[in-house]
Legacy VTK file of the C-alpha trace (Angstrom):
# vtk DataFile Version 3.0
C-alpha trace
ASCII
DATASET POLYDATA
POINTS 404 float
25.367 73.146 -164.129
24.631 76.060 -161.765
23.950 79.687 -162.661
25.819 81.997 -160.275
26.894 85.641 -160.399
25.850 86.013 -164.019
27.719 82.940 -165.257
27.201 79.176 -165.504
29.418 76.888 -163.448
29.920 73.153 -163.933
29.474 71.404 -160.601
29.356 67.955 -159.079
26.602 66.821 -156.736
27.516 65.476 -153.335
26.418 61.890 -152.758
24.536 62.909 -149.620
21.814 64.685 -151.638
21.423 62.004 -154.276
17.979 60.509 -154.166
16.419 57.749 -156.178
13.565 59.200 -158.208
13.093 57.372 -161.494
16.864 56.839 -161.413
17.508 60.586 -161.495
18.610 63.270 -159.079
16.084 65.079 -156.972
17.494 68.389 -158.218
15.485 70.077 -160.985
15.721 73.271 -162.998
15.058 76.276 -160.787
16.342 74.710 -157.573
18.399 76.955 -155.311
21.488 75.179 -153.998
24.477 75.803 -151.781
27.792 75.227 -153.553
31.141 74.519 -151.925
34.074 75.787 -153.960
37.256 73.710 -153.886
40.689 74.349 -155.286
39.881 72.590 -158.527
36.138 71.935 -158.492
32.730 73.044 -157.222
30.257 70.798 -155.485
26.554 71.104 -154.624
26.220 70.212 -150.964
22.660 71.299 -150.168
19.372 71.950 -151.897
17.580 74.893 -150.289
13.827 74.690 -149.519
11.590 75.152 -152.553
9.291 78.153 -152.607
7.057 76.650 -155.319
7.105 73.479 -157.373
5.636 71.966 -160.525
5.369 68.197 -160.201
3.612 65.306 -161.914
3.009 61.626 -161.419
5.091 59.304 -163.531
3.560 57.102 -166.240
0.848 54.718 -165.069
3.254 51.786 -165.034
5.694 53.617 -162.735
4.652 54.936 -159.353
5.981 58.072 -157.757
5.800 61.845 -157.837
8.347 63.638 -159.971
9.284 67.318 -159.784
9.703 69.112 -163.126
10.806 72.591 -162.040
11.103 74.541 -158.809
10.906 78.097 -157.464
8.727 79.244 -160.359
6.779 82.489 -160.296
4.631 81.323 -163.207
4.275 78.571 -165.779
3.104 79.131 -169.334
0.930 76.278 -170.616
1.486 76.309 -174.382
-1.065 74.932 -176.846
-0.924 75.293 -180.621
-3.708 76.386 -182.932
-2.674 73.776 -185.521
0.266 71.417 -186.073
-0.232 69.721 -183.663
-4.004 70.276 -183.467
-5.558 72.418 -180.752
-5.996 70.161 -177.675
-6.996 72.349 -174.725
-7.961 69.636 -172.242
-4.360 69.172 -171.063
-4.577 72.732 -169.722
-6.895 71.679 -166.899
-4.466 69.084 -165.567
-1.582 71.538 -165.681
-3.697 74.137 -163.869
-4.403 71.624 -161.116
-0.683 70.917 -160.670
0.266 74.600 -160.805
-2.271 75.720 -158.210
-1.247 72.754 -156.072
2.386 73.840 -156.235
1.741 77.564 -155.689
2.643 78.551 -159.273
0.725 81.212 -161.209
-0.599 79.924 -164.567
-0.401 81.622 -167.962
-1.897 80.187 -171.165
-0.297 80.719 -174.564
-2.057 79.833 -177.831
0.872 79.515 -180.239
1.272 79.106 -184.020
-1.647 81.412 -184.754
-0.193 82.164 -188.194
-0.994 78.606 -189.320
-4.771 78.900 -188.931
-7.462 81.101 -190.434
-9.389 83.784 -188.549
-12.387 81.526 -187.887
-10.208 78.773 -186.388
-8.443 81.305 -184.180
-11.737 82.843 -183.058
-13.133 79.402 -182.125
-10.018 78.565 -180.087
-10.053 81.903 -178.270
-13.737 81.410 -177.412
-12.892 78.048 -175.856
-10.053 79.633 -173.881
-12.262 82.492 -172.659
-13.352 80.486 -169.600
-9.745 80.556 -168.357
-9.594 84.306 -168.838
-12.746 84.488 -166.722
-10.756 82.751 -163.960
-8.197 85.579 -164.082
-5.570 83.597 -166.018
-3.675 85.591 -168.690
-4.326 84.149 -172.170
-1.928 85.254 -174.925
-2.128 84.350 -178.635
1.315 84.250 -180.276
3.161 83.528 -183.500
6.937 83.318 -183.565
6.716 83.528 -187.367
4.947 86.901 -187.486
5.943 88.106 -184.031
2.290 88.594 -183.078
1.673 88.474 -179.332
5.344 88.096 -178.383
5.595 91.579 -176.770
2.519 90.781 -174.666
3.958 87.419 -173.596
7.320 89.040 -172.802
5.528 91.593 -170.627
3.670 88.868 -168.697
6.913 86.988 -167.849
9.184 90.061 -167.481
11.682 89.644 -164.625
10.122 86.392 -163.420
11.080 82.723 -163.314
8.689 80.973 -165.693
8.470 77.474 -167.197
7.090 76.610 -170.626
5.042 73.389 -170.471
2.708 71.496 -172.798
2.445 68.868 -175.514
5.396 68.056 -177.753
5.605 70.210 -180.873
3.525 73.177 -179.687
6.517 75.523 -179.958
7.813 75.867 -176.379
11.480 75.954 -177.392
10.759 78.323 -180.293
9.030 80.718 -177.899
12.002 80.441 -175.567
14.398 81.354 -178.376
12.207 84.354 -179.258
12.226 85.630 -175.663
15.829 84.698 -174.816
17.847 85.354 -177.962
20.974 83.738 -176.538
19.212 80.469 -175.633
19.679 78.549 -178.873
17.301 75.809 -177.728
16.822 72.969 -180.200
13.487 73.009 -182.040
11.684 70.474 -184.209
8.661 69.843 -186.408
5.527 67.772 -185.944
5.289 64.263 -187.340
3.570 64.080 -190.738
2.140 60.696 -189.742
0.750 61.294 -186.237
0.394 65.105 -186.378
2.000 65.095 -182.930
5.138 66.873 -181.910
8.506 65.166 -181.832
10.509 65.400 -178.615
13.388 67.859 -179.063
13.806 68.871 -175.396
14.865 65.851 -173.353
15.336 67.509 -169.957
14.329 70.715 -168.190
16.852 73.536 -168.447
16.881 77.109 -167.166
17.876 80.008 -169.430
18.514 83.556 -168.216
17.730 86.553 -170.419
19.755 89.797 -170.236
16.701 91.547 -168.721
16.680 89.091 -165.797
13.797 86.912 -166.969
14.502 83.249 -166.237
12.829 80.676 -168.496
12.705 76.919 -167.917
12.237 74.855 -171.076
10.618 71.490 -170.282
10.190 68.337 -172.374
6.877 67.922 -174.181
4.413 65.380 -172.815
1.834 63.021 -174.276
-0.159 62.994 -171.004
0.090 64.724 -167.647
-0.971 63.065 -164.399
-1.430 65.119 -161.226
-0.622 63.830 -157.744
-3.834 64.158 -155.706
-3.935 62.893 -152.133
-7.731 62.973 -151.702
-10.984 64.576 -152.812
-10.077 67.850 -151.068
-6.980 68.083 -153.256
-9.083 67.705 -156.389
-11.645 70.280 -155.217
-8.862 72.776 -154.463
-7.782 72.597 -158.111
-11.077 74.172 -159.197
-11.218 77.609 -157.531
-14.281 78.631 -159.565
-16.350 76.298 -157.375
-16.214 79.086 -154.816
-18.734 80.912 -157.043
-21.278 78.210 -156.259
-23.982 78.397 -153.634
-23.449 76.361 -150.435
-24.158 72.643 -150.753
-26.570 70.802 -148.461
-23.719 68.611 -147.168
-20.488 70.102 -145.865
-18.445 67.213 -147.297
-20.250 67.276 -150.674
-18.086 65.863 -153.457
-20.165 67.625 -156.163
-20.934 64.369 -157.968
-24.416 62.919 -157.431
-25.270 64.462 -154.058
-28.648 66.280 -153.796
-28.870 70.067 -153.422
-25.285 70.572 -154.598
-24.348 74.205 -155.159
-21.802 73.313 -157.839
-24.456 71.447 -159.858
-26.602 74.583 -159.796
-23.632 76.754 -160.805
-22.959 74.469 -163.788
-26.581 74.620 -164.926
-26.660 78.412 -164.583
-23.351 78.948 -166.384
-21.372 80.251 -163.416
-19.064 77.228 -163.723
-18.028 76.049 -167.203
-19.407 72.615 -168.097
-16.113 71.564 -169.669
-14.267 72.372 -166.450
-16.832 70.402 -164.435
-16.380 67.422 -166.772
-12.639 67.478 -166.086
-13.332 67.641 -162.335
-15.496 64.526 -162.482
-12.884 62.629 -164.495
-10.113 63.583 -162.060
-12.243 62.522 -159.096
-12.859 59.132 -160.691
-9.213 58.745 -161.683
-7.504 59.688 -158.452
-9.944 59.340 -155.553
-10.504 55.829 -154.237
-14.105 54.690 -154.166
-15.419 57.269 -156.661
-17.303 55.776 -159.591
-19.238 57.859 -162.067
-22.337 57.050 -164.035
-21.153 57.118 -167.609
-22.021 56.070 -171.107
-21.776 52.394 -171.908
-22.940 51.338 -168.422
-26.098 49.300 -167.678
-28.544 50.817 -165.208
-31.896 50.308 -163.498
-34.671 52.718 -164.424
-35.630 54.824 -161.400
-39.132 55.380 -162.787
-40.320 51.804 -163.418
-37.486 49.663 -162.010
-36.711 47.904 -165.285
-33.088 46.836 -165.924
-31.683 48.701 -168.943
-28.769 47.708 -171.141
-26.842 50.831 -172.129
-25.788 49.179 -175.386
-29.165 47.697 -176.322
-31.531 48.612 -179.121
-28.827 49.115 -181.719
-27.197 52.055 -179.907
-23.848 52.173 -178.136
-25.017 54.841 -175.700
-28.484 54.936 -174.184
-29.810 57.326 -171.550
-33.472 56.342 -171.385
-35.500 53.306 -170.403
-37.057 51.475 -173.420
-40.038 50.374 -171.297
-41.282 53.708 -169.887
-39.032 56.052 -171.917
-38.012 57.999 -168.792
-34.452 59.140 -168.251
-32.295 60.846 -165.651
-30.799 64.308 -166.015
-27.074 63.611 -166.225
-26.112 65.148 -169.569
-25.713 68.641 -170.903
-24.988 67.097 -174.292
-25.379 63.397 -175.105
-22.746 61.455 -173.217
-20.897 64.300 -171.530
-22.373 63.707 -168.026
-21.927 67.400 -167.226
-25.295 68.701 -166.084
-25.478 66.365 -163.075
-28.865 67.685 -161.981
-29.948 64.134 -161.276
-33.643 64.912 -161.728
-36.150 62.566 -163.371
-36.662 63.352 -167.057
-40.074 62.556 -168.463
-40.714 62.036 -172.188
-42.869 64.847 -173.576
-42.652 64.546 -177.370
-40.908 63.000 -180.330
-39.386 64.813 -183.281
-37.327 64.182 -186.388
-33.769 65.472 -186.347
-31.991 66.701 -189.417
-31.142 63.673 -191.534
-34.366 61.820 -190.716
-33.368 60.409 -187.294
-36.203 60.133 -184.746
-35.565 61.402 -181.229
-37.315 61.635 -177.862
-37.649 65.003 -176.146
-37.296 64.841 -172.358
-38.032 67.528 -169.778
-36.361 67.482 -166.356
-38.905 67.641 -163.533
-36.292 69.190 -161.222
-34.906 72.027 -163.333
-37.119 72.133 -166.421
-34.308 71.718 -168.948
-35.143 70.002 -172.241
-32.936 67.453 -173.975
-33.254 64.890 -176.741
-32.278 61.223 -177.024
-32.184 59.095 -180.130
-35.067 56.607 -180.415
-33.808 53.011 -180.134
-35.099 49.988 -181.994
-36.553 48.340 -178.879
-38.288 51.415 -177.428
-41.937 51.018 -176.401
-43.805 51.587 -179.666
-47.184 52.383 -178.072
-45.686 55.061 -175.848
-43.779 56.524 -178.788
-46.991 56.651 -180.810
-48.902 58.321 -177.971
-46.203 60.968 -177.709
-46.232 61.489 -181.459
-49.989 62.166 -181.568
-50.203 64.084 -178.272
-49.719 67.414 -179.995
-52.451 66.627 -182.508
-54.878 65.587 -179.783
-54.392 68.851 -177.925
-52.798 71.325 -180.344
-51.805 74.826 -179.185
-53.768 76.314 -182.099
-57.144 75.482 -183.717
-56.831 72.854 -186.425
-59.708 74.550 -188.297
-57.347 77.369 -189.198
-55.265 74.919 -191.236
-58.335 73.945 -193.271
-59.131 77.610 -193.869
-55.645 78.214 -195.257
-56.075 75.654 -198.051
LINES 1 405
404 0 1 2 3 4 5 6 7 8 9 10 11 12 13 14 15 16 17 18 19 20 21 22 23 24 25 26 27 28 29 30 31 32 33 34 35 36 37 38 39 40 41 42 43 44 45 46 47 48 49 50 51 52 53 54 55 56 57 58 59 60 61 62 63 64 65 66 67 68 69 70 71 72 73 74 75 76 77 78 79 80 81 82 83 84 85 86 87 88 89 90 91 92 93 94 95 96 97 98 99 100 101 102 103 104 105 106 107 108 109 110 111 112 113 114 115 116 117 118 119 120 121 122 123 124 125 126 127 128 129 130 131 132 133 134 135 136 137 138 139 140 141 142 143 144 145 146 147 148 149 150 151 152 153 154 155 156 157 158 159 160 161 162 163 164 165 166 167 168 169 170 171 172 173 174 175 176 177 178 179 180 181 182 183 184 185 186 187 188 189 190 191 192 193 194 195 196 197 198 199 200 201 202 203 204 205 206 207 208 209 210 211 212 213 214 215 216 217 218 219 220 221 222 223 224 225 226 227 228 229 230 231 232 233 234 235 236 237 238 239 240 241 242 243 244 245 246 247 248 249 250 251 252 253 254 255 256 257 258 259 260 261 262 263 264 265 266 267 268 269 270 271 272 273 274 275 276 277 278 279 280 281 282 283 284 285 286 287 288 289 290 291 292 293 294 295 296 297 298 299 300 301 302 303 304 305 306 307 308 309 310 311 312 313 314 315 316 317 318 319 320 321 322 323 324 325 326 327 328 329 330 331 332 333 334 335 336 337 338 339 340 341 342 343 344 345 346 347 348 349 350 351 352 353 354 355 356 357 358 359 360 361 362 363 364 365 366 367 368 369 370 371 372 373 374 375 376 377 378 379 380 381 382 383 384 385 386 387 388 389 390 391 392 393 394 395 396 397 398 399 400 401 402 403
């Protein structure tokens, strides 16, 4: 079906532009085509060059790059506040694909009427880092109408695609913006809390005001087609805020004197975004392996081999022999700080709930962190740390006796 001169026309596709791509045509919603009109039919004979493109890799068991929509001005990545639950991490993969294809991103937090004010405030705080990147973030509810005028203004007169997980309300938003669309909508599954697929193929709808909206099928996962490390780096424009790295070809992983590492520590680059970058590098770039939880390592301080799953813990950062660690985490297990400095044990303390923990200080950047004490940690060193404060207290112990 082709939209031409204000009307839709049923057409056939010439065999010469058929192309095997997952058994489907290479043509996608938004493509501009040349049509030859016959006495009794119309036929697409040429696909014109694409100005922009949104594409993804197929499922892991099927190779190949697959276009979703073409000639887009923008794409609105839709997430829901609840039903299905708020899952913002898919946004980062869509952003990578959109910037790669020359498409401007917009983020829509939908179904805001289903959550309370605190839940909405938490979600908007998490989305603030995208606003800091200059990406429009709009909170909407098709039930109350909240935010719909703002979203309509953002997409006014443009060709825009709605993308995201199944069940987040893409088709419902489409129907609210294009009253004549009549796109099929559905509910989330009571069992999985995930959306059910109601849109099975991308389709372009044209509003009376000239706005063109592409409704796309919901996804469970989204894989981006990266050719190399440069492709991955290009998907994170905020890295330009970082200071220059020591090495021109720095991959911003474990290299010394990396400007991106410093920007993460100082808050100029969001830690969550950096985490996604590291995962994408490991997933798509050959030869990249990341230090991560659940992996054995050799202590850089004393040279002892360390089992990451030893001592009754499934995730260990420090050496049980000398209690030293390496600065890789912003929070336990997230591998986001990536300073790489040696972390020396300086004290022990009791967390809420009675769990004992080691306090480490990074020799390179001075940041403090804590690690849970494991059953096979060096007891003498733990004891010396525990009494260190008493042996050299920051206040006179005599004052305590005077207070009794």
